[in-house]
N, C-alpha and C positions, 0 to 999 in steps of 0.2 A: 371709081374713081378714071381719069386721065388720063388717057396714053402715057402724055408725060412722064408725067406723077409714078404709075411705073416703072418706066423706066428707070427714073432715078432712084427707086426702091430697090429695084432691082439691082442697080451697080453700084448703090451705095453699101447695101448690107452686106454685100462680100469684103468687102474695104473696112468696115467697122469691125465684123469680124475680126480681119487678118489683125489691125492697129490693139482689138483686145487681149489678143491672145500672145501676139508680141510683146506686149509690155509686160517687165516684169514685176511682181508685186511685191516684194521687197529688194531693193537696190538699194547696195552702201558699196563704200570703196574700203579694201579691206587695207587696214594701216598695222604695219608691221615694222617696229624700230629696236632698238639693238639696248638701248636706254633705258630702263626700270622708271615707273612714274612714282612720283612723291607721294610721302604718306597721304592719305584720306585727310581732307579736314572733317573737323569737325562743326553741321550745322544744327542748329535746333528746328527741328521737325516743326512748322505749325502746326496749330489745332486741327484737326479734320476736320474736311470738308468733303462732305456728302454728293456725291456724281465723281470724285476726282480723285487724282491715286496721285503717293508723294512718288516724282522721280529725282533720288539723291541726286548731289553734284557731281563732281567726278575732272576728270582732266583730260584734256583733249589733246593731241601733236596737233600744235598749228606754227608750223613757219620754221621749223628746225629745234623746238622747245615744245616744254609743255604749259600749257596758257587751262585756270582753274573756271569750269561753267559748275556756278552754281545751282544748287536744286529748286524745282519747280510742280505746279499741277500740270496735270493732262488729267483729258476728259475717259473713264474708267469704260473699258470696254465689255458687256455683259456676259458673262459666266467665262471669265479670264483672269487670270493670275498678271502680273508686273514682273518680269525679269529683269531685272538692273542690268543695264552696261555697266562695260569692267575690261581691266585689261587681264588679259594670262599670257604665263610665261610658261613660254616651250622650248628648253636649250638656253641659249641665249639670245632669242627673241621675245619682242612684248606683240600681243597681239590685243586689239581693241575688240569687244565683243557687243556691239550694239543693244538697247535695249532692248525687249520684245514683249509680247503679251503672248502669254503659255493658253492654249483653252485644254 
């Protein structure tokens, strides 16, 4: 290996590691509001699609009001089950819990 290539590797490896370690694997904005979400809409779940999990529709807080996000398919994560996103009530506040895979 050429000396310049070795120097690049020596200098870039710690930077790459630092970038990897400092990047959160699951970052999300926490949504806390006082207005309860509307009742869930009834959605027809399409026929099963091999290799995909159905993520049901939900209400999202957007611009000071709720907006419906329709359900969609997402690729299955091996050896995990999908926990859908949902709103939780704590006292007068409502918190959005993002959907995620549970192993």
